[in-house]
N, C-alpha and C positions, 0 to 999 in steps of 0.2 A: 278799843282794840289797838294793838301794836301794828305799825305799818311794816310790812315785809318787803325785802328786796328780791327774794326768790322763794318759790313754792316747790316743795317736794311732796309728790303724791305717793304715799306708802300704803294706801288702802289695799287690803287683801294679802299683805305680806306679814309673815310671822317672824318672831324673834329668831335670829339676830338681824335679819335683813333691814328693818327700818333704821336701826342704829348704824349699820354699815353704810347704807346709802346716805344717811345724814352726815356721817364723818366725811364721806367723799364730797358731798355738796358744800359743806363748810369749808373744805379745802380750796374751793373755787371762789370763795367770798373774801373780801378784805375786812380788816378789823373794824368792828362797829356795825357791820351790816347784819341784817336779821333774816333768818331762814324760817319759813313757816312749813311745818310738817303736818300732814293729814294722815292719820293711821286708823286702822280698825282693830288692831290687836289689843285686847284689854291689858295685857302685860306691859304695853308701851309706857304707861304712866310711870311705873317704878323704874323701867329701863331708862327713860329720858331723864328722870330725876338723878339717877346714879351717873349717867353719861355726863350730865351737866357738871356735877361735882368733880368727877374724875378729870374732865378735860378743861375745866375752868371757863367753859363757854356758858354764860348765864342763861338759865331758863327764865325768860321774861314773863311768860304767861302760858297757861294751858287750860283747856276746857273740853267738855264732852257734850255732844249734841247728836241725837239721832244715831247713836251707835258709832259715831266717829270721834276720834280724839285729835285735838288740834294743839300743836305746840309751837311756841315762838322762841327760838334760840338765837342769841346774839354771838357773833364770832368775836372771841376775845382778841 
């Protein structure tokens, strides 16, 4: 697994809140740092894939376990 620099708990939040909070959290990181996001919204998978492409912040890894979706995004 990827080593994160910061964790964002977006469990229980529905679109677009996980993306908005991710954008804010990434703004606080420096280039190269990794943000781990934990979400429960099933739509988050496609949302974070699109967010990564649009913002050029690489989606390093994502997984699902026990109804939770975990994403690792690196600040470009």
